[in-house]
C-alpha positions in Angstrom: 91.7 111.1 136.5 95.3 112.2 137.1 97.2 110.6 134.2 100.8 110.0 133.3 102.3 108.6 130.1 105.7 107.0 130.2 107.2 107.0 126.7 105.1 109.9 125.3 107.4 110.7 122.4 107.4 107.2 121.0 105.1 105.9 118.3 102.6 104.4 120.7 102.9 107.2 123.2 102.0 109.8 120.6 98.9 107.8 119.7 97.8 107.4 123.3 98.0 111.1 123.8 96.0 111.8 120.7 93.4 109.2 121.5 92.9 110.5 125.1 92.1 113.9 123.7 90.0 112.6 120.8 87.9 110.3 123.0 87.4 113.0 125.7 88.9 110.9 128.4 88.4 112.7 131.7 91.8 114.1 132.7 92.3 116.3 135.7 96.1 116.5 135.2 98.5 115.0 132.8 102.3 114.4 133.2 104.4 113.2 130.3 107.7 111.3 130.6 110.4 110.5 128.0 114.2 110.2 127.7 116.6 112.9 128.8 116.9 114.1 125.2 113.2 115.1 125.1 113.2 116.6 128.6 112.1 120.2 128.6 110.3 120.0 125.3 106.6 120.7 125.3 103.6 119.0 123.8 99.9 119.9 123.8 96.8 118.1 124.8 93.3 119.5 125.0 94.6 123.0 124.6 97.1 122.7 127.4 100.9 122.9 127.0 102.7 120.1 128.9 106.5 120.0 129.6 108.1 116.6 129.1 109.9 115.3 132.2 112.6 112.7 132.8 111.2 109.7 134.7 112.4 109.0 138.2 111.2 106.6 140.9 109.5 109.4 142.7 107.3 110.6 139.9 104.2 108.6 140.7 102.8 110.4 143.7 99.3 111.8 143.2 98.8 110.0 139.9 95.8 107.8 139.4 96.6 106.0 136.1 99.9 105.5 134.3 100.3 104.3 130.7 103.7 102.6 130.1 104.8 102.4 126.5 108.5 102.7 126.7 109.6 99.1 126.4 110.1 96.1 128.8 113.2 97.4 130.6 111.5 100.6 131.6 108.4 98.8 132.7 110.3 96.3 134.8 112.2 99.1 136.6 109.4 101.6 137.2 106.1 99.8 137.3 106.8 98.4 140.8 107.3 102.0 141.9 104.0 103.2 140.3 102.2 100.4 142.0 103.7 101.2 145.4 102.5 104.8 145.0 98.9 103.4 144.5 98.5 104.2 140.8 96.7 101.9 138.3 99.0 100.9 135.5 98.4 99.9 131.9 101.5 98.4 130.4 102.0 98.0 126.6 105.3 96.1 126.9 105.7 92.4 127.3 107.3 92.7 130.7 104.4 91.3 132.8 102.0 89.8 130.2 102.5 86.2 131.1 102.5 86.7 134.9 99.6 84.5 136.0 98.0 87.1 138.3 98.3 90.0 135.7 95.3 90.5 133.4 96.1 90.5 129.7 93.2 92.4 128.1 91.5 93.0 124.8 88.3 94.8 126.0 86.0 93.3 123.3 87.1 89.8 124.3 87.9 89.5 128.0 87.1 92.7 129.8 85.8 90.5 132.6 89.3 89.5 133.4 90.2 93.0 134.7 88.9 92.1 138.1 90.3 94.5 140.7 93.9 94.3 139.6 96.1 97.4 139.9 98.3 96.3 136.9 96.8 95.4 133.5 98.7 94.6 130.4 97.9 95.1 126.7 98.8 92.3 124.3 101.3 91.9 121.6 100.1 93.8 118.5 100.0 90.8 116.1 98.1 88.7 118.7 95.5 91.5 119.2 94.9 91.9 115.4 94.6 88.1 115.0 92.3 87.5 117.9 89.7 90.2 117.2 88.2 88.2 114.3 89.0 84.8 115.8 87.2 85.4 119.1 83.7 85.1 117.7 84.7 82.0 115.8 86.2 80.5 119.0 82.8 81.0 120.8 81.0 79.2 117.9 83.3 76.4 116.9 86.1 76.2 119.5 89.6 76.7 118.1 91.9 73.6 118.1 94.9 74.8 116.2 96.2 78.0 114.4 98.9 78.3 111.8 99.6 82.0 111.2 102.0 84.0 109.0 102.3 87.7 109.9 103.4 90.6 107.6 104.4 93.2 110.2 104.9 96.9 109.6 107.9 99.0 110.5 105.8 100.8 113.2 106.1 97.6 115.4 109.7 98.7 116.0 108.8 102.4 116.5 109.6 105.7 114.8 113.2 104.7 114.2 112.5 101.8 111.9 109.7 103.8 110.2 112.2 106.6 109.4 114.7 104.0 108.3 112.2 102.5 105.8 111.3 106.0 104.4 114.9 107.2 104.1 116.2 103.9 102.6 113.3 103.8 100.1 114.1 107.3 98.9 117.8 106.5 98.5 117.1 103.4 96.5 114.6 105.2 94.2 117.2 108.0 93.7 119.9 105.3 93.1 121.9 106.7 96.0 124.0 104.6 98.5 122.4 104.2 101.9 124.1 103.0 105.1 121.2 100.9 106.3 121.1 100.2 110.0 120.0 96.6 109.7 122.3 93.8 108.6 120.4 93.7 105.3 118.3 96.1 103.1 114.8 96.9 104.3 113.4 98.9 101.4 111.9 96.6 98.7 112.8 93.7 101.0 111.5 91.8 103.9 113.0 89.8 106.7 112.0 87.2 109.4 111.2 89.0 112.7 114.5 89.8 114.4 113.4 89.3 118.0 115.3 86.7 120.0 115.2 83.1 118.8 115.2 80.3 121.4 116.3 76.7 121.2 113.0 75.7 119.5 113.8 77.9 116.6 110.9 80.3 117.2 111.4 84.0 117.7 110.1 85.9 120.8 107.4 87.5 118.7 106.2 84.1 117.5 106.2 82.7 121.1 104.2 85.7 122.3 101.5 85.0 119.8 101.2 81.4 121.0 101.1 82.0 124.8 99.1 85.3 124.7 96.4 83.7 122.5 95.9 80.9 125.1 95.8 83.4 128.0 93.3 85.8 126.3 91.0 83.1 125.1 91.4 81.2 128.4 92.1 77.9 126.7 95.5 76.4 127.2 94.7 73.5 124.8 94.9 75.8 121.7 97.9 75.0 119.5 99.5 77.8 117.6 102.5 78.0 115.2 103.4 81.4 113.8 106.0 82.7 111.4 106.5 86.5 111.9 107.9 88.6 109.0 108.7 92.3 108.9 107.6 93.8 105.6 108.2 97.3 104.1 104.9 98.8 105.2 104.8 101.8 107.6 102.1 101.0 110.1 99.5 98.2 109.5 100.1 94.5 110.2 98.6 91.8 108.0 98.1 88.2 109.0 97.2 85.0 107.1 95.7 82.4 109.4 94.7 78.7 109.0 92.4 77.8 111.9 91.2 74.3 112.7 88.2 73.9 115.0 86.8 71.2 117.2 83.2 71.6 116.0 81.7 71.4 112.6 82.4 74.6 110.7 79.8 76.7 108.8 81.3 79.3 106.4 78.1 81.4 106.5 78.0 81.4 110.3 81.7 82.3 110.4 81.1 85.3 108.2 78.1 86.4 110.2 80.0 86.1 113.5 83.0 88.1 112.2 80.8 90.8 110.7 79.0 91.2 114.1 82.1 91.5 116.1 82.6 95.0 117.6 85.8 96.6 116.2 86.0 94.3 113.1 84.9 95.0 109.5 84.4 92.2 107.0 85.8 93.3 103.6 85.3 90.7 100.8 84.8 91.0 97.1 85.6 87.7 95.5 84.5 88.8 92.0 87.0 91.6 91.9 89.6 89.9 94.1 89.4 92.8 96.6 90.3 92.1 100.2 91.8 94.1 103.1 95.2 95.8 102.5 97.4 97.8 104.9 96.3 101.0 103.2 92.7 100.2 104.1 93.6 99.7 107.8 96.2 102.5 108.3 95.0 105.1 110.8 91.7 103.2 111.2 90.5 101.8 114.6 88.9 98.7 113.1 90.5 95.4 112.2 89.7 94.4 108.6 89.1 90.8 107.8 88.3 88.9 104.6 88.9 86.1 102.1 87.3 83.5 104.3 87.4 80.1 102.7 87.3 76.4 103.8 90.6 74.6 103.7 89.9 71.6 101.3 92.9 69.7 102.8 91.6 69.5 106.4 88.1 69.2 107.9 86.6 72.0 110.0 89.4 74.3 109.0 89.1 77.9 107.9 91.5 80.2 106.1 91.3 84.0 106.6 93.2 87.2 106.1 93.1 90.2 108.5 94.8 93.6 108.7 95.0 96.2 111.5 96.8 99.3 112.4 99.6 98.2 114.7 99.8 101.6 116.4 96.0 101.8 117.1 94.1 98.6 118.0 97.4 96.8 118.0 98.7 99.1 120.8 97.6 102.6 121.7 93.8 102.2 121.1 93.7 98.9 123.0 95.5 100.6 126.0 93.1 103.5 126.0 90.1 101.2 125.8 91.4 99.4 128.8 91.6 102.7 130.6 88.0 103.4 129.7 87.0 100.1 131.2 89.0 100.9 134.4 87.3 104.3 134.6 83.9 102.6 134.4 84.9 100.2 137.1 86.3 102.8 139.5 83.6 105.4 138.8 
């Protein structure tokens, strides 16, 4: 396929490029786009040197598939042009996720929803990490309500915040002043997710988790309340979830279902109090899940903990897996 990556120098774009090469995705030609400050620089893929270009509205001719990972504003401006040119598009931003006729895909869960659509979207990273272990439970017991607390890594805001965390941490350890970019310290600190808050008091990130969960699981009756928190971790998100089900819950059946879910690893050692950590999941493709237990305060309710690399299954890997599904569909 003739491939293009929009946002190739960003944290997600870098991983998409690496994964395409690692997974031997069939590429006839590859064009890479980024901002003007990266134009003219070169990157390599599969032994070939590629010059980074500035994106224009006329760049999509003779391209079969475009990965968009440059943010919602870029997606809104340029995806219509890519579609007009006849390209398939996989968008990692939130620009079109909730459009009724645009598939929102986690391949292990709802690949059937791809249909014949030209535009496909990849979900919010926290929603993806949560839903990977929840999907087999939903099939067994039918989810009624979820209360989730996320502990989200710096990578969710890209290379800039990752560098900010590293530099500020070094400065604090060296007892040096640091002009932090946020309104508050980030090193050795945490803060509530700073996406836009609406009149309900929920942030955009928290709303994404609610609405995207319903769309992916194809069940608008699911109730979800999330509190999203940014923590001083580089690249793996962690989530604590309390899930109430409509049907009677079996802890053994829940463990078996999660352990059998493709792309999920069950990691539990109650004797030694050893459960998944961001270090376990960083740079790993699987979602790690553990500490399953029944909530004694509510019938048919399960508590669990899951961790996943935000840049991989939370973003780039999921997008590449969608591309693999599209390739199978188109031959």
